[in-house]
C-alpha positions in Angstrom: 18.2 57.0 -15.6 19.0 60.5 -17.1 22.8 60.9 -17.3 23.0 63.5 -20.0 22.4 66.6 -17.9 25.2 68.5 -16.1 24.4 67.2 -12.7 25.1 63.7 -11.8 22.3 61.2 -11.6 20.9 61.1 -8.0 19.1 57.8 -8.5 22.3 56.3 -9.4 24.0 57.7 -6.4 21.5 56.5 -4.1 21.5 53.0 -5.7 25.2 52.8 -5.1 24.8 54.2 -1.4 22.0 51.8 -0.5 23.5 48.8 -2.4 27.1 49.3 -0.5 25.1 49.6 2.9 23.0 46.4 2.2 26.0 44.4 0.9 28.1 45.7 3.9 25.6 44.5 6.4 25.1 41.0 4.5 28.7 40.3 4.7 29.0 41.6 8.3 26.3 39.3 9.3 28.0 36.4 7.5 31.3 37.2 9.4 29.7 37.5 12.6 27.9 34.1 12.3 30.9 32.4 10.8 34.1 34.1 11.7 35.4 33.6 8.3 37.8 36.4 7.4 36.7 36.5 3.7 33.2 37.6 4.8 34.9 40.2 7.1 36.9 41.6 4.3 34.1 42.0 1.8 32.1 43.8 4.7 35.1 46.3 5.2 35.3 46.6 1.4 31.7 47.7 1.0 32.3 50.5 4.0 35.2 51.8 1.6 32.8 51.6 -1.3 30.2 53.6 0.6 32.7 56.4 0.9 33.8 56.2 -2.7 30.3 56.4 -3.9 29.9 59.6 -2.1 33.0 61.2 -3.3 32.3 59.9 -6.9 29.0 61.7 -6.8 30.6 65.0 -5.8 33.2 64.7 -8.6 30.3 64.0 -11.1 28.4 66.9 -9.9 31.0 69.6 -9.5 33.3 68.0 -12.2 36.3 69.5 -10.1 39.6 67.3 -10.2 39.8 67.8 -6.3 37.3 65.2 -5.9 39.2 62.7 -7.7 41.9 61.9 -5.1 39.6 61.0 -2.2 37.3 59.0 -4.7 40.3 57.2 -6.2 41.7 56.4 -2.6 38.5 54.7 -1.4 37.9 52.9 -4.8 41.3 51.4 -4.8 41.2 50.8 -1.1 38.1 48.6 -1.9 40.1 46.9 -4.6 43.1 46.3 -2.2 40.7 44.7 0.5 39.2 42.4 -2.0 42.6 41.2 -3.2 43.3 40.5 0.7 40.0 38.7 0.6 40.9 36.5 -2.1 44.4 35.5 -0.6 42.8 34.9 2.7 40.4 32.4 1.3 37.7 30.8 3.6 40.1 30.6 6.5 39.2 31.7 10.1 42.4 34.0 10.2 44.7 35.9 7.9 47.8 33.9 7.5 49.8 36.6 5.7 49.1 40.4 6.7 52.3 41.3 4.9 50.7 41.2 1.6 48.1 43.6 2.8 50.4 46.1 4.3 52.4 46.2 1.0 49.3 46.8 -0.8 48.4 49.5 1.5 51.9 51.1 1.3 51.8 51.3 -2.6 48.1 52.8 -2.3 49.1 56.5 -2.1 51.4 56.1 -4.9 48.8 54.4 -7.2 46.2 57.1 -6.3 48.6 59.8 -7.2 49.4 58.3 -10.6 45.6 57.8 -11.2 44.8 61.3 -10.2 47.5 62.5 -12.6 45.9 60.2 -15.4 42.7 62.0 -14.7 44.2 65.3 -14.9 45.9 64.8 -18.0 43.7 62.6 -20.0 40.1 63.2 -18.5 37.9 61.2 -16.4 37.3 58.5 -19.2 40.9 57.3 -18.7 40.6 57.0 -15.0 37.1 55.3 -15.2 38.9 52.9 -17.7 41.7 52.2 -15.2 39.3 51.7 -12.3 37.1 49.4 -14.3 40.0 47.3 -15.4 41.2 47.1 -11.8 37.8 45.8 -10.7 37.5 43.2 -13.7 41.0 41.7 -12.4 40.3 41.7 -8.9 36.9 39.9 -9.4 38.6 37.6 -11.7 41.3 37.0 -9.1 38.7 36.0 -6.4 37.0 33.7 -8.9 40.3 31.8 -9.5 41.1 31.8 -5.8 37.9 30.3 -4.8 38.0 27.4 -7.5 38.4 24.9 -4.8 35.0 25.6 -2.9 32.2 23.3 -3.3 28.4 23.5 -3.2 25.6 25.2 -5.1 26.1 28.8 -3.2 29.9 28.7 -4.0 29.3 27.8 -7.8 26.6 30.9 -7.9 28.9 33.1 -6.0 32.0 32.3 -8.4 29.7 32.6 -11.4 28.7 35.9 -10.2 32.3 37.0 -9.7 33.2 36.0 -13.4 30.0 37.9 -14.7 31.0 41.1 -12.9 34.4 40.5 -14.1 33.3 40.5 -17.6 31.1 43.4 -17.1 33.9 45.8 -15.8 36.1 44.6 -18.5 33.5 45.8 -20.9 33.2 48.9 -19.0 36.8 49.5 -19.6 36.6 48.7 -23.1 33.9 51.2 -23.8 36.0 53.9 -22.1 38.9 53.2 -23.9 37.1 53.4 -27.1 35.3 56.6 -26.1 38.3 58.2 -25.1 40.1 57.4 -28.6 37.2 58.8 -30.3 37.3 62.1 -28.5 33.9 62.2 -26.8 31.3 60.1 -24.9 27.6 60.0 -26.2 24.8 60.4 -23.8 24.1 56.5 -23.8 27.6 55.9 -22.5 27.6 58.2 -19.5 25.7 55.8 -17.2 29.1 53.9 -16.7 30.1 56.9 -14.6 27.9 55.4 -11.9 27.1 51.7 -10.8 24.5 50.7 -13.5 21.3 48.7 -12.4 22.8 45.5 -14.1 26.1 46.0 -11.7 23.7 46.3 -8.5 21.7 43.2 -9.7 24.7 41.1 -10.0 26.2 42.3 -6.6 22.8 41.3 -5.2 23.2 38.0 -6.6 26.8 37.9 -5.3 25.4 38.9 -1.6 22.6 36.2 -1.8 25.1 33.4 -3.2 27.4 34.4 0.0 24.4 33.8 2.2 23.9 30.5 0.3 27.5 29.6 0.9 27.1 29.9 4.4 24.0 28.1 4.8 25.6 25.2 3.0 28.7 25.4 5.2 26.3 25.3 8.3 24.4 22.2 6.9 27.7 20.5 6.4 28.9 21.6 9.9 25.7 20.1 11.4 26.1 17.1 9.5 29.6 16.7 10.5 28.4 17.2 14.2 25.6 14.5 13.7 28.1 12.1 12.4 30.5 12.8 15.2 27.6 12.5 17.8 26.7 9.0 16.3 30.4 8.0 16.4 30.6 9.1 20.2 27.2 7.2 21.0 28.7 4.0 19.2 31.8 4.5 20.9 30.0 4.7 24.4 27.9 2.0 23.7 31.0 -0.3 22.7 32.7 0.8 25.8 29.8 0.2 28.0 29.9 -3.3 26.6 33.4 -3.9 27.5 35.1 -5.3 30.6 37.5 -2.7 31.7 40.1 -5.3 33.3 40.3 -7.5 30.5 39.1 -5.6 27.4 36.7 -8.3 26.7 32.9 -8.1 26.2 31.2 -8.0 29.8 28.5 -10.0 31.4 25.7 -7.4 30.3 26.9 -7.8 26.6 26.6 -11.7 26.9 23.2 -11.5 28.6 22.0 -9.3 25.7 23.5 -11.7 23.1 22.0 -14.7 24.8 18.6 -12.9 24.7 19.0 -11.8 21.2 16.2 -13.8 18.9 18.9 -14.0 16.2 20.3 -17.5 16.0 23.8 -18.2 16.6 25.4 -21.2 14.6 28.5 -22.6 16.1 30.3 -23.5 19.2 29.8 -22.1 22.8 32.8 -22.4 25.0 32.9 -21.8 28.9 36.3 -21.8 30.6 37.4 -21.2 34.2 40.8 -21.0 35.8 41.5 -24.0 38.0 44.0 -22.4 40.7 43.0 -18.7 40.5 41.9 -18.4 44.2 45.3 -19.9 45.3 47.0 -17.2 43.2 45.0 -14.4 44.6 45.6 -15.6 48.2 49.3 -16.2 47.6 50.2 -13.2 45.4 47.6 -10.7 46.1 44.9 -9.2 43.8 47.1 -6.9 41.8 48.9 -10.0 40.5 45.5 -11.7 39.9 44.3 -8.5 38.0 47.5 -8.7 35.9 46.7 -12.5 35.1 43.3 -11.7 34.2 44.4 -8.9 31.9 46.9 -11.0 30.1 44.3 -13.9 29.7 41.9 -11.4 28.2 44.4 -10.3 25.8 45.4 -14.0 24.7 41.6 -14.8 24.5 41.3 -11.9 22.2 44.2 -12.5 19.9 43.2 -16.4 19.7 39.9 -16.0 18.1 38.7 -14.8 14.7 37.3 -11.3 13.8 33.8 -13.0 13.6 34.1 -14.8 17.1 33.3 -13.0 20.5 34.9 -13.7 23.9 33.2 -12.4 27.1 34.3 -12.1 30.8 31.3 -13.9 32.4 32.6 -13.1 36.0 35.6 -13.4 38.0 38.0 -15.8 36.2 35.3 -17.4 34.1 35.0 -16.8 30.5 32.9 -17.5 27.4 33.8 -17.8 23.8 31.5 -17.8 20.9 33.2 -19.5 17.8 30.9 -18.8 14.9 30.4 -21.4 12.3 33.0 -23.6 14.0 32.9 -27.4 14.9 33.6 -28.4 18.6 36.8 -30.4 17.7 38.2 -27.4 16.2 37.3 -25.2 19.3 38.7 -27.8 21.5 42.0 -27.6 19.8 42.1 -23.8 20.1 41.5 -24.2 23.7 44.4 -26.8 24.2 46.8 -24.2 22.3 45.5 -21.5 24.7 46.1 -23.5 27.7 49.6 -24.5 26.5 50.6 -21.0 26.3 49.1 -20.2 29.8 51.2 -22.9 31.2 54.2 -20.8 30.3 53.1 -17.9 31.8 55.3 -15.4 33.5 54.6 -12.8 36.1 56.9 -9.6 36.4 58.8 -10.2 39.7 57.8 -13.5 40.3 58.8 -15.3 37.2 57.1 -18.7 35.9 53.5 -19.0 37.2 51.8 -21.8 35.3 48.0 -21.2 34.9 45.6 -24.1 34.1 42.1 -23.8 33.3 39.1 -26.2 32.4 36.6 -25.7 29.5 33.4 -27.0 28.4 32.0 -26.9 24.8 28.6 -27.1 23.2 27.1 -27.1 19.7 24.5 -24.5 19.3 23.0 -26.0 15.8 19.2 -26.4 16.1 18.6 -24.9 19.7 18.8 -21.8 21.5 22.0 -20.1 22.7 21.0 -20.2 26.2 20.7 -24.0 26.2 23.9 -24.6 24.6 25.5 -22.1 27.3 24.1 -24.0 30.1 25.4 -27.4 28.6 28.8 -26.0 28.0 29.0 -24.6 31.6 28.2 -28.2 32.9 30.7 -29.7 30.8 33.2 -27.3 32.1 32.4 -28.3 35.6 32.4 -31.9 35.0 36.1 -31.6 33.3 37.1 -29.5 36.4 35.8 -32.3 38.8 37.6 -35.0 36.7 40.9 -33.1 36.7 40.5 -32.6 40.5 39.9 -36.2 41.2 42.9 -37.2 39.1 45.0 -34.8 41.1 43.9 -36.3 44.3 44.7 -39.9 43.2 48.0 -38.8 42.3 48.4 -37.1 45.7 47.5 -40.4 47.4 49.8 -42.6 45.5 
């Protein structure tokens, strides 16, 4: 790069223009894909940088102070948009536009001051001010994004930190040269964006792409987890009886066919007078009774136990790792509560039910279920016979 001649370096100008257009397209793509304001503001900033590079080239080519005002306007507009991006963060909308409006309001005053500095103290003073501003705005973005996670985000923040250090170094050199009273030929490349700056901005752009890719991967992972949760919920709801909230007959059939052994007690219970209740009070009252029985059974068993509605007014309970005498006492307690059953608008409506138990140790669950069912009907017949004898006395 030959920066010692009277005409500004055309290669450096083309690098700035091509780089600004490329970075604008990259961040515009990221914004369109993610709708993250941060990326959209960076895209807008590079559009401003595109115009700033043109006016900067004209300033270096003609060395006329008239080009300094538009050059400074677009350069510091670039800075303001990046400050706004840092304040917005990775949100989907700008929460506070007042900050941006205040910064835009002071832009003409700031540009006038910078233009005056350039007029009085020369271009080195302006470039020092500009480099300091860029150094601080990149550092500000670095600190504002400290909560972001992922490899892409870490590379993005590291690029911001290195760019900040590079522009602070540019500002130091400009101040030093200004105090020395002249700039050697090797330092005049700082009037343009150097190859190192271009490479750092390329790393920044690709790191932004990596951030977006990581965000998409995280979003897909969240969607997969949500879909798995919905599937589990649907499967669980398919296994539930809508009226009682207990497991339904299909769930019981799958558990019976499951080759995994069940060690515990099977209980089959059936209401004794449910048909009479339905005939006398109607099916709505019958449904309310079944719903309350379901709640009572569910609250009377442990977490490892399972309660099923086998059909109609018949229920099955699987007591895991339990003995038949303990299961019997639990059923007696449940029956005692049902004898105090009350129905809204009717009052006391005692409910009785019969049950049968069977131990599953050493045999299939189906065999134990059949035995418990037979025991339940045996108890029901005995109760019916006792009731008939009392009636004949």
